C-alpha positions in Angstrom: -21.2 -33.4 -47.1 -21.2 -32.5 -43.4 -18.3 -30.5 -42.0 -17.3 -33.3 -39.6 -16.8 -35.6 -42.6 -13.9 -33.4 -43.8 -12.0 -33.5 -40.5 -8.9 -35.7 -40.5 -8.3 -38.3 -37.8 -5.1 -36.4 -36.9 -7.1 -33.2 -36.3 -9.6 -35.0 -34.1 -6.9 -36.7 -32.0 -5.2 -33.3 -31.5 -8.4 -31.7 -30.2 -9.3 -34.6 -28.0 -5.9 -35.6 -26.5 -3.5 -32.7 -27.0 -5.8 -29.7 -26.5 -8.0 -31.7 -24.0 -11.3 -30.5 -25.5 -14.4 -32.3 -24.4 -16.7 -34.1 -26.9 -19.3 -31.4 -26.6 -16.8 -28.6 -27.3 -15.5 -30.4 -30.4 -19.1 -30.9 -31.5 -19.9 -27.2 -31.2 -16.8 -26.5 -33.2 -18.1 -28.6 -36.1 -21.8 -28.0 -35.7 -22.8 -31.5 -34.8 -23.7 -33.7 -31.8 -21.2 -35.1 -29.3 -22.5 -38.6 -30.3 -21.3 -38.0 -33.8 -17.9 -37.0 -32.5 -17.7 -40.1 -30.4 -18.6 -42.3 -33.4 -15.9 -40.6 -35.5 -13.3 -41.2 -32.9 -14.2 -44.9 -32.7 -14.2 -45.2 -36.5 -10.7 -43.7 -36.7 -9.5 -46.0 -33.9 -8.9 -43.1 -31.5 -9.4 -44.0 -27.9 -12.1 -41.9 -26.2 -10.9 -40.4 -22.9 -12.7 -41.7 -19.8 -14.4 -39.3 -17.3 -11.5 -39.7 -14.9 -8.9 -39.0 -17.6 -10.8 -35.9 -18.7 -11.1 -34.8 -15.0 -7.4 -35.2 -14.5 -6.8 -33.0 -17.5 -8.2 -30.0 -15.7 -5.2 -30.0 -13.4 -2.5 -30.5 -16.0 -2.9 -27.0 -17.3 0.0 -24.9 -15.9 -1.6 -21.5 -15.2 -0.3 -19.8 -12.1 -3.1 -18.6 -9.7 -2.0 -14.9 -9.8 -2.0 -14.9 -13.6 -5.4 -16.6 -13.9 -6.9 -14.2 -11.3 -5.5 -11.2 -13.2 -7.0 -12.3 -16.5 -10.4 -13.4 -15.1 -10.9 -10.9 -12.3 -9.0 -7.8 -13.2 -8.8 -7.8 -17.0 -12.4 -9.2 -17.2 -11.5 -11.9 -19.7 -14.1 -14.7 -20.2 -13.4 -18.3 -19.5 -13.5 -19.1 -23.3 -11.1 -16.3 -24.0 -8.6 -17.6 -21.4 -9.0 -21.1 -22.7 -8.2 -19.9 -26.2 -5.2 -18.0 -24.9 -3.7 -21.1 -23.2 -4.8 -23.5 -26.0 -6.9 -25.6 -23.6 -10.5 -26.5 -23.0 -13.1 -24.4 -21.3 -13.6 -27.2 -18.7 -9.9 -26.9 -17.9 -10.2 -23.2 -17.1 -13.3 -23.8 -15.0 -11.5 -26.5 -13.1 -8.6 -24.2 -12.3 -10.9 -21.4 -11.2 -12.5 -23.8 -8.7 -9.1 -25.2 -7.6 -7.8 -21.7 -6.9 -11.2 -20.7 -5.3 -11.5 -17.7 -7.6 -15.2 -16.7 -7.5 -16.9 -17.5 -10.8 -18.9 -14.5 -12.1 -22.7 -14.7 -12.4 -24.6 -15.4 -15.6 -25.6 -11.7 -15.8 -21.9 -10.5 -15.5 -20.8 -13.2 -18.0 -23.5 -12.1 -20.5 -22.4 -8.4 -20.3 -18.8 -9.4 -21.0 -19.7 -11.7 -23.9 -21.6 -8.9 -25.7 -18.9 -7.4 -27.9 -19.3 -3.7 -28.8 -20.4 -2.8 -32.3 -17.6 -0.2 -32.7 -13.9 -0.5 -31.9 -12.8 1.3 -28.7 -9.3 2.5 -28.1 -7.3 2.8 -24.9 -6.6 6.3 -23.5 -3.2 7.5 -24.7 -1.9 8.1 -21.1 -1.0 11.8 -21.6 -1.4 13.4 -18.1 -2.2 16.9 -19.5 -5.0 15.4 -21.7 -6.3 13.4 -18.7 -6.4 16.6 -16.6 -8.2 18.4 -19.4 -10.8 15.7 -19.7 -11.4 15.6 -16.0 -12.0 19.3 -16.0 -14.4 19.1 -19.0 -16.2 16.1 -17.4 -16.7 18.0 -14.1 -18.5 20.7 -16.0 -20.4 19.3 -19.0 -20.5 15.5 -19.1 -22.7 12.9 -17.6 -20.7 9.8 -17.0 -21.8 6.3 -15.9 -20.6 2.7 -15.8 -22.7 1.1 -18.5 -21.2 -2.4 -18.1 -18.1 -3.9 -16.6 -16.3 -3.0 -19.9 -18.0 0.2 -20.9 -17.9 3.8 -19.7 -20.8 5.9 -21.1 -20.3 9.7 -21.5 -23.1 11.9 -22.7 -23.9 15.6 -23.2 -26.9 17.7 -24.4 -26.1 21.1 -26.0 -27.6 23.6 -28.4 -24.2 25.1 -29.2 -22.7 23.8 -32.4 -19.1 24.4 -31.2 -19.8 22.4 -28.0 -21.0 19.5 -30.2 -17.9 19.8 -32.4 -15.7 19.8 -29.2 -17.3 16.6 -27.9 -16.6 14.9 -31.2 -13.0 16.2 -31.3 -12.3 14.9 -27.8 -13.8 11.4 -28.0 -14.2 10.3 -31.6 -10.6 9.0 -31.5 -11.4 6.7 -28.6 -14.9 5.4 -29.6 -18.0 6.0 -31.8 -19.8 9.3 -31.1 -23.6 9.0 -31.5 -25.6 12.2 -32.2 -29.3 12.6 -32.1 -31.5 15.0 -34.1 -32.0 18.6 -32.8 -34.9 19.0 -30.5 -37.4 21.9 -30.2 -34.7 24.3 -28.9 -32.2 22.9 -31.4 -30.2 21.1 -28.7 -28.5 17.8 -29.7 -27.9 14.8 -27.4 -24.7 12.9 -27.8 -23.0 9.9 -26.2 -20.0 7.8 -26.6 -19.0 4.4 -25.1 -15.4 4.2 -23.9 -13.4 1.3 -22.5 -12.3 1.0 -18.9 -9.2 3.1 -19.5 -11.5 6.1 -18.9 -12.8 4.9 -15.5 -11.1 8.0 -14.0 -14.0 10.1 -15.5 -16.5 8.3 -13.1 -15.0 9.9 -9.9 -16.8 13.2 -10.1 -16.5 15.1 -6.9 -16.5 18.7 -5.8 -12.7 18.4 -5.5 -9.7 18.8 -7.8 -7.4 15.8 -7.6 -4.1 16.5 -5.7 -1.8 15.5 -8.6 -3.4 18.2 -10.7 -3.0 20.9 -8.2 0.6 20.1 -7.6 1.6 20.7 -11.2 1.2 24.0 -13.1 0.7 22.4 -16.5 -1.8 19.8 -15.3 -3.7 22.6 -13.4 -3.7 24.7 -16.6 -5.1 21.8 -18.6 -7.7 21.1 -16.0 -8.8 24.7 -15.8 -9.0 24.8 -19.7 -11.3 21.8 -19.7 -13.4 23.3 -16.9 -13.5 26.6 -18.8 -14.5 25.0 -22.0 -17.4 23.5 -20.1 -18.4 26.3 -17.7 -16.3 29.4 -18.2 -16.4 32.4 -20.5 -14.5 35.4 -21.7 -16.5 38.5 -22.5 -16.5 42.4 -22.7 -18.4 43.8 -19.7 -20.7 46.8 -20.4 -19.1 47.0 -23.8 -15.9 48.4 -22.3 -13.8 46.1 -20.0 -12.8 42.5 -20.7 -13.3 39.9 -18.0 -13.3 36.1 -17.3 -15.9 34.2 -15.3 -17.0 30.7 -14.3 -20.4 29.8 -12.9 -21.1 26.4 -11.5 -22.5 24.4 -8.6 -19.0 23.3 -7.5 -18.2 25.8 -4.7 -15.2 23.9 -3.5 -13.7 23.5 -6.9 -14.1 27.2 -7.6 -12.4 28.0 -4.3 -9.5 25.6 -5.2 -9.2 27.3 -8.6 -9.1 30.7 -7.0 -6.4 29.7 -4.4 -4.2 28.1 -7.1 -4.6 31.2 -9.4 -3.6 33.5 -6.4 -0.5 31.2 -5.9 0.3 31.8 -9.6 0.0 35.5 -9.3 -3.4 35.7 -11.0 -5.6 37.8 -8.7 -9.4 37.2 -8.4 -12.0 37.6 -5.8 -13.4 34.6 -3.9 -16.4 32.8 -5.4 -19.8 34.0 -4.3 -23.4 32.9 -4.6 -25.0 34.2 -7.8 -28.3 32.2 -7.9 -30.1 30.3 -5.1 -31.3 26.8 -5.4 -34.9 26.6 -6.8 -34.8 30.0 -8.6 -35.2 30.4 -12.4 -32.6 31.8 -14.8 -33.5 34.1 -17.8 -34.5 31.0 -19.8 -36.9 29.8 -17.1 -34.6 26.9 -16.1 -34.9 26.1 -12.3 -31.6 25.4 -10.6 -31.5 22.3 -8.5 -28.5 23.6 -6.5 -26.9 26.9 -5.5 -24.9 28.5 -8.3 -21.6 30.2 -7.5 -19.5 32.5 -9.6 -15.7 33.3 -9.9 -14.6 36.5 -11.8 -11.3 38.0 -12.9 -11.4 41.7 -14.0 -7.8 43.0 -13.5 -5.8 43.6 -16.6 -2.6 42.0 -15.4 -4.6 39.0 -14.1 -6.4 38.5 -17.4 -3.2 38.5 -19.4 -1.5 36.0 -17.1 -4.7 33.8 -17.2 -4.8 33.9 -21.0 -1.1 32.9 -21.1 -1.9 30.0 -18.8 -4.9 28.7 -20.7 -3.8 29.4 -24.3 -1.9 26.1 -24.8 -4.9 24.0 -23.7 -8.2 25.8 -24.4 -10.0 23.9 -27.3 -13.5 25.4 -27.6 -13.5 27.5 -30.8 -15.9 30.2 -29.6 -14.1 30.6 -26.3 -10.7 30.9 -28.0 -12.2 33.6 -30.2 -13.6 35.5 -27.2 -10.3 35.0 -25.3 -8.5 36.8 -28.1 -11.1 39.7 -28.0 -10.5 40.1 -24.2 -6.7 40.0 -24.7 -6.9 42.7 -27.4 -9.2 44.8 -25.1 -6.6 44.7 -22.3 -3.7 45.5 -24.6 -5.7 48.5 -26.0 -6.5 49.8 -22.5 -2.9 49.4 -21.4 -1.8 51.4 -24.5 -4.5 54.0 -23.8 -3.6 54.5 -20.1 0.2 54.0 -20.5 0.2 50.6 -18.8 -1.0 52.0 -15.5 -1.6 49.1 -13.0 -5.2 48.1 -12.3 -6.2 49.2 -8.8 -9.5 47.2 -8.8 -10.1 45.5 -5.4 -6.7 46.7 -4.2 -7.8 47.3 -0.6 -9.7 44.0 -0.4 -6.6 42.0 -1.5 -4.5 43.8 1.1 -7.0 43.0 3.8 -6.9 39.4 2.8 -3.1 39.4 3.1 -2.5 39.0 -0.7 0.5 40.8 -2.0 0.0 42.7 -5.2 
């Protein structure tokens, strides 16, 4: 028995007259032809709507222009999704779009929107400190792109296992994280598709957003994310602890340095460490100039560690941070907490109070 044979006259009348569905739409619903639906309506004594009656039905749907525009244009809902939401036909929604002169998207755009993701994607939780951290991390280590009107693709390539774990920690709660097999140098490629709630990760510039610089906690979270991507704590010459960041973002490094000075964490201005086109010790050619920012002073290191400690997530960098902290505390104990005079004259020349 065909599916259409099981449908009651009451149901067919509801679809045709109350929900204003067209014959072809009802036919698709029951996997048959529109001719079959027309025959069933006549058999059950249900009057078939004329073309003019069906046309007038378009304009009886009470959907305000602003609401329809928001659903279709801003929230990127498809015409069938909106029709289902308002319990009306697809033709009714199409008619309203034309009546309100809302541009109907192309077949290509509609195709992208109709392709549902394989894995569930969750909205960003809205926490501004996490947002600041993710912006800092993305500036340093992530490649971000708009994969489709509904998808933000983030990707990373790393040979460091803790960096791979960090990527999973940050994004697995928002989408499916894909990982490839290790290549010849044991580096792993990863990517994750996120929804449009993460569109703020697309705006990568050599500039820290103003809302981050204006708030100490947001700045600390941003710097922690940037550090997890580009920074390091280490013991220099096996004796003195220090903190450094190397990147191509000269302006961001300058902004970081200015904000640290404002917070009483002294460090020298960023300077060029490797020119564009030169090779590093691994033979990698730099496509841009590389700049470095360092902090050596004991008091500055302790203040910096206190600033980053609530937000730093990279397991290896947290371990190194503790090593540097213990190094500074041991040196303070050894030298009876004498203040560090490193770069003292240069800071005074720059008008920085110590």
